[in-house]
C-alpha positions in Angstrom: 0.0 0.0 0.0 1.4 3.4 -1.0 2.1 6.1 1.6 -0.6 8.2 0.1 -3.2 5.4 0.5 -2.0 4.8 4.1 -2.4 8.5 4.9 -6.0 8.5 3.4 -6.9 5.5 5.4 -5.5 7.0 8.6 -7.5 10.2 8.0 -10.6 8.0 7.4 -10.1 6.2 10.8 -9.8 9.6 12.5 -12.9 10.8 10.9 -14.7 7.7 12.1 -13.5 8.3 15.7 -14.9 11.9 15.4 -18.2 10.5 14.0 -18.9 8.9 17.4 -19.1 12.3 19.0 -21.4 14.1 16.3 -23.6 11.3 14.9 -26.9 10.7 16.6 -30.4 9.3 15.7 -33.9 10.8 15.5 -36.7 8.4 16.1 -40.0 8.7 13.9 -43.0 6.8 15.3 -44.7 4.0 13.4 -48.2 3.7 14.7 -51.3 1.4 14.5 -53.3 3.0 11.6 -56.6 2.5 13.5 -55.7 3.9 16.9 -52.6 6.0 16.7 -50.8 4.0 19.4 -47.0 3.5 18.8 -45.9 0.2 17.4 -42.3 1.1 16.9 -39.8 3.7 15.8 -37.6 4.0 12.8 -34.1 5.2 13.6 -33.0 8.0 11.2 -29.4 9.0 11.1 -28.6 12.7 11.9 -25.3 14.7 12.3 -23.5 13.7 9.2 -23.2 17.2 7.8 -20.4 18.3 10.1 -18.5 15.3 8.9 -18.8 16.5 5.3 -21.5 14.4 4.0 -24.8 15.5 2.5 -26.7 12.4 3.5 -26.5 9.1 5.3 -26.0 7.1 2.0 -22.9 9.2 1.3 -21.5 8.4 4.7 -22.1 4.6 4.2 -20.5 4.7 0.7 -17.4 6.5 2.1 -17.1 3.7 4.9 -17.3 1.0 2.2 -14.6 2.7 0.2 -12.1 2.6 3.0 -13.1 -0.8 4.3 -14.8 0.6 7.5 -18.3 -0.6 7.0 -18.1 -3.1 9.9 -16.7 -0.5 12.3 -19.4 2.0 11.2 -22.2 -0.5 11.5 -21.1 -1.4 15.0 -21.1 2.3 15.9 -24.5 3.1 14.2 -26.4 0.1 15.5 -25.1 0.9 19.1 -26.2 4.6 18.7 -29.6 3.6 17.4 -30.2 1.1 20.3 -29.0 3.6 22.9 -31.4 6.3 21.4 -34.2 3.8 21.5 -33.5 2.9 25.1 -33.7 6.5 26.1 -37.3 7.0 25.0 -38.4 4.7 27.7 -40.9 1.8 28.1 -39.2 -0.1 25.2 -40.5 -3.5 26.2 -43.6 -3.2 23.9 -42.0 -1.4 21.0 -39.7 -2.2 18.0 -36.8 -0.4 16.6 -36.6 -0.2 12.8 -32.9 0.0 11.8 -31.7 0.5 8.2 -29.1 -2.0 7.1 -26.0 -0.6 5.4 -26.3 -2.1 1.9 -22.5 -2.2 1.6 -22.0 -4.4 4.7 -22.7 -8.0 3.9 -21.9 -10.5 6.8 -23.7 -13.8 7.5 -22.8 -13.4 11.2 -24.2 -9.9 11.5 -27.4 -11.2 13.2 -25.4 -12.6 16.1 -23.5 -9.4 16.5 -26.7 -7.4 16.6 -28.2 -9.8 19.1 -25.1 -9.3 21.4 -25.7 -5.5 21.2 -29.4 -5.9 22.1 -28.6 -8.2 25.0 -26.2 -5.6 26.4 -29.1 -3.3 26.9 -31.6 -5.9 28.1 -33.5 -6.2 24.8 -34.4 -9.3 22.9 -34.3 -10.1 19.2 -37.9 -9.2 18.6 -37.3 -5.6 19.7 -35.2 -5.0 16.4 -36.4 -5.0 12.8 -33.8 -4.8 10.1 -34.9 -2.7 7.1 -33.5 -3.9 3.8 -33.1 -1.0 1.3 -33.6 -1.0 -2.4 -29.8 -0.6 -2.9 -29.3 -4.2 -1.4 -29.7 -6.8 -4.1 -30.2 -10.1 -2.4 -29.5 -12.1 -5.5 -26.1 -10.6 -6.6 -23.9 -11.1 -3.5 -23.7 -14.9 -2.5 -23.8 -14.0 1.3 -26.9 -11.8 1.2 -29.4 -14.7 1.6 -27.1 -16.3 4.3 -27.2 -13.1 6.2 -31.1 -12.9 6.0 -31.4 -16.5 7.2 -29.0 -15.6 10.0 -31.3 -12.8 11.1 -34.2 -15.3 11.0 -32.3 -17.9 13.1 -31.8 -15.5 16.0 -35.3 -14.0 15.8 -34.8 -10.6 14.4 -37.5 -9.2 12.3 -37.1 -8.2 8.6 -38.7 -5.3 6.6 -38.4 -4.4 3.0 -38.1 -0.6 2.7 -39.4 1.4 -0.3 -41.4 -1.7 -1.5 -42.5 -1.1 -5.1 -39.4 0.9 -6.2 -37.6 -2.1 -7.4 -38.0 -4.7 -10.2 -37.1 -7.5 -7.8 -39.5 -6.6 -5.0 -41.8 -9.6 -5.7 -38.8 -11.9 -6.0 -37.9 -10.8 -2.5 -41.2 -11.7 -1.2 -40.9 -15.2 -2.7 -37.3 -15.9 -1.8 -37.2 -14.4 1.8 -40.7 -13.3 2.9 -40.3 -10.3 5.3 -42.3 -9.6 8.4 -43.2 -6.1 7.1 -43.1 -4.2 3.9 -42.9 -0.4 3.9 -44.5 1.0 0.7 -42.5 3.5 -1.3 -43.6 7.2 -0.8 -44.4 7.3 -4.5 -47.5 5.2 -4.0 -48.6 7.1 -0.9 -48.3 10.6 -2.2 -51.6 11.8 -3.7 -53.3 8.4 -3.3 -56.5 10.0 -2.2 -56.9 11.7 -5.6 -55.2 9.1 -7.8 -57.3 6.1 -8.5 -54.5 4.1 -10.2 -52.3 4.4 -7.2 -55.2 3.4 -5.0 -55.9 0.2 -7.0 -52.1 -0.7 -7.1 -51.6 -0.3 -3.5 -54.9 -2.1 -2.5 -53.8 -5.2 -4.5 -50.2 -5.0 -2.9 -51.7 -4.9 0.5 -54.0 -7.8 -0.3 -51.0 -9.8 -1.6 -49.0 -9.1 1.5 -51.8 -10.1 3.8 -52.2 -13.4 1.9 -48.5 -14.1 2.7 -49.1 -13.0 6.3 -46.9 -9.9 6.0 -47.8 -6.7 7.8 -47.9 -3.5 5.8 -46.6 0.0 6.6 -47.8 3.1 4.7 -44.7 5.3 4.7 -44.4 9.0 4.2 -48.1 9.9 5.0 -48.4 13.7 5.0 -52.1 14.5 4.5 -55.4 13.4 6.1 -56.6 12.2 2.7 -53.6 9.9 2.2 -54.1 8.6 5.7 -57.8 7.7 5.2 -57.2 5.9 1.9 -54.3 3.9 3.3 -56.4 2.9 6.2 -59.4 2.1 4.0 -57.4 -0.3 1.7 -56.1 -2.2 4.7 -52.6 -1.0 5.7 -51.7 -2.1 9.2 -49.3 0.6 10.3 -48.6 4.2 9.3 -45.6 6.5 9.4 -45.1 10.0 8.2 -45.2 13.7 8.9 -49.0 13.7 9.5 -48.3 11.5 12.6 -44.9 13.0 13.8 -41.7 14.3 12.4 -38.5 12.6 13.5 -37.6 13.5 17.0 -34.1 13.6 18.7 -35.3 14.4 22.1 -37.2 11.5 23.9 -39.4 14.1 25.6 -41.1 14.8 22.3 -42.3 11.2 21.8 -45.5 10.0 23.1 -47.2 6.5 23.4 -50.4 7.6 21.7 -50.9 10.1 18.9 -54.4 11.3 19.7 -55.0 13.2 16.5 -54.7 9.9 14.6 -57.2 8.4 17.0 -59.5 11.3 16.4 -59.2 10.9 12.6 -60.3 7.4 13.0 -63.2 8.2 15.2 -64.4 11.0 12.8 -64.3 8.7 9.8 -66.1 5.7 11.1 -68.3 5.7 8.1 -65.4 4.4 6.1 -64.9 1.4 8.3 -66.6 -2.0 8.1 -67.9 -1.7 11.7 -67.2 -5.4 12.3 -65.4 -5.1 15.6 -68.4 -5.5 17.8 -69.3 -8.7 16.0 -65.8 -10.0 16.1 -65.6 -9.3 19.8 -68.6 -11.6 20.4 -66.8 -14.6 19.0 -63.4 -13.8 20.6 -61.9 -16.4 23.0 -59.4 -15.3 25.5 -57.1 -18.3 25.7 -54.3 -17.7 28.3 -51.1 -17.4 26.4 -47.4 -18.2 27.3 -44.2 -16.5 26.2 -41.3 -17.6 24.2 -39.0 -17.0 27.3 -41.1 -19.3 29.5 -39.8 -22.7 30.7 -41.2 -25.7 28.9 -43.1 -26.6 32.2 -45.2 -23.5 31.7 -46.6 -25.1 28.5 -47.6 -28.2 30.5 -49.3 -26.0 33.1 -51.2 -24.1 30.5 -52.6 -27.2 28.8 -53.5 -28.7 32.2 -55.5 -25.7 33.4 -57.4 -25.1 30.1 -59.4 -28.3 29.5 -61.5 -26.7 26.8 -58.8 -25.9 24.2 -56.1 -28.1 22.6 -53.9 -25.1 21.6 -51.8 -22.5 23.4 -51.0 -19.0 22.0 -47.4 -18.0 22.3 -46.2 -14.4 22.5 -42.8 -12.7 22.2 -41.6 -10.3 24.7 -43.6 -7.4 23.3 -46.7 -9.5 23.8 -47.2 -9.8 20.0 -48.4 -13.3 19.0 -45.9 -15.6 17.2 -48.0 -18.5 16.7 -49.8 -21.6 18.4 -48.6 -24.7 20.1 -50.9 -27.7 19.5 -51.4 -30.3 22.2 -51.1 -33.0 19.5 -47.6 -31.9 18.7 -46.3 -32.6 22.2 -48.5 -35.6 23.2 -45.7 -38.0 22.8 -43.8 -36.1 25.5 -46.9 -35.6 27.7 -48.1 -39.2 27.7 -44.9 -41.2 27.5 -43.2 -42.6 30.7 -40.1 -40.5 30.3 -41.4 -37.7 27.9 -41.8 -35.0 30.5 -38.5 -35.7 32.1 -36.8 -35.7 28.8 -38.3 -32.4 27.5 -37.4 -30.4 30.6 -34.0 -31.8 30.8 -31.5 -28.9 30.0 -29.3 -31.3 28.1 -32.2 -32.0 25.7 -32.3 -28.2 24.9 -35.9 -28.0 23.8 -37.6 -24.6 24.1 -41.0 -23.2 23.6 -40.1 -21.9 20.2 -39.3 -25.4 19.0 -43.0 -26.4 19.1 -44.6 -23.1 17.7 -46.6 -23.3 14.5 -47.4 -20.1 12.4 -50.9 -18.7 12.7 -52.4 -15.6 11.1 -52.4 -12.5 13.3 -55.2 -10.0 12.5 -55.9 -6.6 14.1 -59.3 -6.4 15.9 -60.2 -3.4 13.7 -60.0 -5.4 10.5 -63.1 -6.4 8.6 -64.6 -9.8 8.6 -63.6 -10.2 4.9 -60.0 -9.6 5.9 -60.2 -12.3 8.5 -61.7 -14.7 6.0 -58.9 -13.9 3.5 -56.2 -14.4 6.1 -57.7 -17.8 7.2 -58.1 -19.0 3.6 -54.5 -18.1 2.8 -53.1 -20.0 5.9 -52.2 -23.7 5.7 -53.8 -26.0 8.3 -54.5 -23.6 11.1 -57.0 -24.0 14.0 -58.0 -20.3 13.6 -56.4 -16.9 14.0 -54.9 -14.8 16.6 -56.4 -11.3 17.2 -54.4 -8.4 18.2 -55.2 -4.9 19.6 -52.5 -2.3 19.4 -50.1 -5.0 18.3 -50.6 -7.1 21.5 -52.5 -10.3 21.9 -56.2 -9.8 22.3 -57.7 -13.2 21.8 -58.3 -16.2 19.5 -61.1 -17.0 16.9 -61.4 -20.7 16.0 -62.2 -21.9 12.6 -65.8 -22.9 13.7 -66.3 -19.5 15.3 -65.2 -17.8 12.0 -67.9 -19.7 10.2 -70.5 -18.5 12.6 -69.1 -15.0 12.4 -69.4 -15.0 8.6 -73.0 -16.3 8.9 -73.9 -13.5 11.3 -72.2 -10.9 9.0 -74.0 -12.0 6.0 -77.4 -11.9 7.8 -76.6 -8.3 9.0 -75.5 -7.2 5.5 -78.7 -8.7 4.0 -80.8 -6.8 6.4 -79.1 -3.6 5.4 -79.0 -4.2 1.7 -81.5 -3.7 -1.1 -82.1 -7.1 -2.5 -82.3 -6.0 -6.1 -79.2 -3.7 -6.4 -77.2 -5.1 -3.3 -76.6 -1.4 -2.4 -76.9 -0.2 1.2 -80.5 0.4 2.2 -82.4 2.6 4.5 -80.6 1.9 7.8 -77.1 2.6 6.4 -78.4 5.7 4.6 -80.1 7.0 7.8 -76.8 6.6 9.6 -75.0 8.4 7.0 -77.3 11.4 7.0 -77.2 11.4 10.8 -73.5 11.7 10.7 -73.6 14.5 8.3 -75.9 16.4 10.6 -73.8 15.7 13.7 -70.3 16.5 12.2 -70.9 20.2 11.4 -67.2 21.1 11.0 -67.3 19.6 7.5 -69.0 20.4 4.2 -71.3 17.7 3.0 -73.2 17.1 -0.2 -76.2 14.9 -0.1 -77.9 13.9 -3.4 -81.4 12.3 -3.6 -82.2 10.8 -7.0 -85.2 9.3 -8.8 -86.3 8.7 -12.4 -88.7 10.7 -14.4 -91.2 8.7 -16.5 -90.3 5.4 -15.0 -93.8 4.3 -14.1 -94.9 4.5 -17.7 -91.9 2.5 -18.8 -92.5 -0.2 -16.2 -96.2 -0.4 -17.0 -95.4 -0.7 -20.7 -92.5 -3.1 -20.7 -93.1 -5.0 -17.5 -91.3 -5.1 -14.2 -88.5 -7.3 -15.4 -87.1 -4.6 -17.8 -88.0 -2.0 -15.1 -85.6 -3.9 -12.8 -82.9 -3.8 -15.4 -83.2 0.0 -15.5 -82.7 0.2 -11.7 -79.7 -2.2 -11.9 -78.2 -0.1 -14.7 -78.4 3.0 -12.6 -76.9 1.2 -9.6 -73.9 0.1 -11.6 -73.4 3.7 -12.8 -73.4 4.8 -9.2 -70.7 2.3 -8.3 -68.6 3.2 -11.3 -69.0 7.0 -11.3 -69.5 7.8 -7.7 -68.5 5.1 -5.2 -65.1 4.7 -6.9 -64.5 8.4 -6.1 -65.2 8.2 -2.5 -69.0 8.7 -2.4 -71.3 6.7 -0.1 -74.1 5.3 -2.3 -77.4 3.7 -1.3 -80.7 2.5 -2.6 -83.8 3.9 -0.8 -86.2 1.6 -2.7 -87.9 1.4 -6.1 -86.3 4.2 -8.3 -85.1 6.3 -5.4 -81.4 6.5 -4.7 -79.0 8.3 -2.4 -75.4 9.5 -2.6 -73.3 11.5 -0.2 -69.7 12.8 0.0 -67.7 14.9 2.5 -65.3 17.8 2.0 -65.3 17.8 -1.8 -65.4 21.0 -4.0 -68.8 21.7 -5.4 -67.5 22.0 -9.0 -66.1 18.4 -8.6 -69.4 17.2 -7.1 -71.4 18.7 -9.9 -69.0 17.3 -12.5 -69.4 13.7 -11.2 -73.2 14.1 -10.8 -73.7 15.6 -14.2 -71.8 12.8 -15.7 -74.1 10.3 -14.0 -77.2 12.0 -15.3 -76.0 12.2 -18.8 -74.5 8.7 -19.0 -77.8 7.2 -17.5 -79.8 9.3 -20.0 -77.7 7.8 -22.9 -77.5 4.2 -21.6 -81.1 3.7 -20.6 -82.2 4.1 -24.2 -80.8 0.7 -25.0 -83.5 -0.8 -22.9 -86.3 0.7 -25.1 -87.5 -1.0 -28.2 -86.0 0.4 -31.4 -89.1 2.0 -32.6 -89.7 3.8 -29.3 -86.0 4.8 -29.1 -86.1 6.3 -32.6 -89.3 8.1 -31.9 -87.8 9.5 -28.6 -90.9 8.8 -26.5 -93.4 6.1 -25.6 -96.9 6.4 -27.1 -99.1 4.9 -24.4 -102.5 5.3 -22.8 -102.7 7.1 -19.5 -105.0 6.3 -16.4 -107.8 8.0 -18.2 -107.4 5.8 -21.3 -106.1 8.8 -23.4 -103.1 8.4 -25.7 -100.1 10.4 -24.5 -96.4 10.9 -25.5 -94.2 10.0 -22.5 -90.6 11.2 -22.7 -87.8 8.7 -22.3 -86.5 8.1 -18.8 -84.0 10.5 -17.1 -82.7 11.0 -13.6 -83.8 14.0 -11.5 -81.6 15.0 -8.6 -82.0 17.0 -5.5 -78.6 18.2 -4.2 -78.2 19.6 -0.8 -75.0 21.3 0.4 -74.4 21.4 4.2 -71.6 23.7 5.2 -70.1 24.3 8.6 -72.5 26.5 10.5 -75.7 25.4 8.6 -78.5 24.1 10.8 -80.9 21.7 9.4 -81.9 20.6 13.0 -83.1 17.2 12.3 -84.1 14.6 9.7 -87.5 16.0 9.3 -86.2 19.3 8.2 -84.0 17.6 5.6 -86.9 15.6 4.4 -89.0 18.7 3.7 -86.1 20.4 2.0 -85.4 17.3 -0.3 -89.1 17.1 -1.2 -89.0 20.7 -2.4 -85.7 20.2 -4.2 -87.1 17.1 -6.0 -90.0 19.0 -7.3 -87.7 21.8 -8.6 -85.3 19.3 -10.2 -88.1 17.8 -12.4 -88.7 21.2 -13.8 -85.1 21.7 -14.6 -83.7 21.1 -18.1 -80.6 19.6 -16.6 -82.4 17.6 -13.9 -80.5 19.1 -10.9 -81.8 21.4 -8.2 -79.3 22.7 -5.7 -79.7 24.3 -2.3 -76.6 25.8 -0.7 -78.3 27.7 2.2 -80.9 26.5 4.6 -82.8 29.7 4.2 -82.0 30.4 0.6 -83.7 29.7 -2.7 -83.0 26.6 -4.9 -80.9 26.9 -8.0 -82.1 25.0 -10.9 -79.2 26.0 -13.1 -76.2 27.7 -11.4 -73.0 28.8 -13.0 -71.3 25.9 -11.3 -73.6 23.4 -12.9 -73.1 24.9 -16.3 -69.3 24.7 -15.8 -69.7 21.1 -14.7 -71.6 20.2 -17.7 -69.1 21.8 -20.1 -66.7 19.6 -22.1 -63.5 21.2 -20.7 -64.4 20.2 -17.2 -65.5 16.8 -18.2 -62.3 16.1 -20.1 -61.0 13.8 -17.3 -64.4 12.1 -16.8 -66.0 9.5 -16.9 -63.8 7.6 -14.4 -61.5 4.7 -14.9 
């Protein structure tokens, strides 16, 4: 080695020694997306600027260049663990630590486990984040390193999932415990239908593989609500909290997230109460318990043949089946053998995987998880990432039956849309939550009775089903709540959306229905543009083709409609006005004000330039 290279390496070592004094970590909370309670923290490196680096990646690349990656990793992992310890009450949380992509060492897991043990932590307290810069399939020791993490009980997360061509291959080769979706898919997801569909399918795939999902980089309420709606388990981002260096700025519960959840209950399945009724609280044991504790658990609980097993954070890791240890229980020397230290059998040796589902999940999500699992007695239910109970396979069947009965009671049998009870709950919510702007639309058909009498109820039902499908396509996919009151009466509602956008979507619905419904007329009537039928007085009349009329009510913060009866009278007046309107819409924006049959906003919404991005999809 030349003198010049020796000097450079010596300077690098000195810089590394200085780094210990200036580098630190900020912790950013990762929370339960339903409750806002902290699940863990990601450690984010700070203090690299005084060392002459613009970002953490540059520091890691520099260490790799001078062969100092191992030393730097030892320093950084110790700093991160120390910072994690300082925030207090770490026994129930996890530390997410970003792996240096330049440092590949199959024994790395053992070294990390030693550093954790020095601070009284266990393997399950640490989750290693694999970045997109780490290609598991190029370096021969990468897979061995990942397997080493698994052997010692460390958790694995794939960071920036979706921003790599090999992401799916990673899921197959070495399934992680968590995936963190790339910020690209989160940003603007509340207004981007394609992102929403992509992420929803990715979440579904992850859940089928029993992988928990983290929505990373959430910055707005809209992004948060969509990520929660499509089933993400955990959330991280500036909306929740910015990275904090001081432990004093970290809390165990982010109440504004809990409030978002409460304010937006209409978006949820509402299945928790039903799930709770079928929940069994089977006493669990921990991985750290002695094997005799397992025998005690089975002896005390005569009604179950399984025992839930938790890690040190009280998160379930799986089940132990009585059948798997019966040879030890019932043989002459089995018990003595299994508790013999020389035999070295532990609780973890008998654990079988089992799906773990959050109590806030929908029943459909439970069914999906159970269907994806292989040979399991049921599923473990968590609340705030801690064991909450167990649902057996038989209980799940009864749960689904109850859910289907409840849905059937609340559904219109013809269109399968929510019926009067869900609509009433939605309107009641709009009246109660006065800090938002709501738009409520009541729709029915003009000239439907003549059509139904002339062509018969079967073709009349096709008209109703056609309109219901347009509601799903044009409104529900854009965040509207839709419902079927009965007959040809429908309802739709949306919160905090600009009036011009509302009118654009409703106008598209009216025009699309007006065009599509003509296909249900006979060719002669369609060409003529009306039905020629006898009225109730036996007189021949020309009945125009069917169209939709719509009463649109805007409720703004401060508006007082007092109760449902007031809204009912208002809607009746608006419906009458809408039928007189050439466009079929009557709008009221003020409880005391007049109705607008044709406002400038409606005209704008009907124009081609506004409709250029519509219809949806």
